[in-house]
C-alpha positions, -999 to 999 in steps of 0.1 A, spaced: 0 0 0 24 28 12 61 25 18 80 44 44 52 70 48 48 77 11 14 75 -5 12 88 -41 -24 102 -42 -35 93 -7 -52 115 18 -32 120 50 -40 140 81 -17 152 109 -30 165 142 -19 189 169 -39 190 201 -26 225 210 -3 252 198 25 240 221 24 203 210 42 189 180 22 179 150 18 141 148 3 115 126 -19 90 145 -34 58 131 -70 62 119 -95 33 120 -124 33 95 -159 33 110 -177 33 76 -181 -1 60 -162 -5 28 -133 20 37 -99 3 36 -82 -5 68 -50 16 68 -41 16 104 -6 4 96 3 38 82 -3 66 108 -22 96 94 -35 78 63 -72 80 57 -74 69 21 -46 52 1 -58 67 -32 -85 89 -47 -101 60 -65 -116 48 -32 -138 79 -32 -158 67 -62 -177 43 -39 -186 70 -15 -199 99 -36 -227 116 -16 -222 94 14 -205 102 48 -172 86 57 -161 82 93 -129 73 111 -118 70 147 -85 82 161 -70 80 196 -50 109 209 -23 108 235 -40 136 254 -74 152 250 -73 187 235 -79 215 261 -87 244 239 -82 234 203 -75 206 179 -56 215 147 -57 192 118 -36 194 86 -43 176 53 -11 165 35 -6 157 -1 17 127 -3 37 121 29 33 123 66 71 126 69 72 158 48 53 182 71 63 212 49 32 205 28 7 212 56 -27 225 47 -45 240 77 -82 238 76 
């Protein structure tokens, strides 16, 4: 699926539970039937865009465990191709 944190057209998410905590990639477990199980690659939600074809107009859900609960904010960043290359952060 993905080698050494690299996923060509995959959708990855990195999280920060506050402004003082480092950004980290956590394993996501799918909660919607039919989504691929990608827990082996932290931060990965979808291995490729082709998975989206089956879910047009339908909600998709994942579960993630954090080391600590957020006190004031939870920042999440969508990344293009690699969790390891945090210079490609997109803050939402």
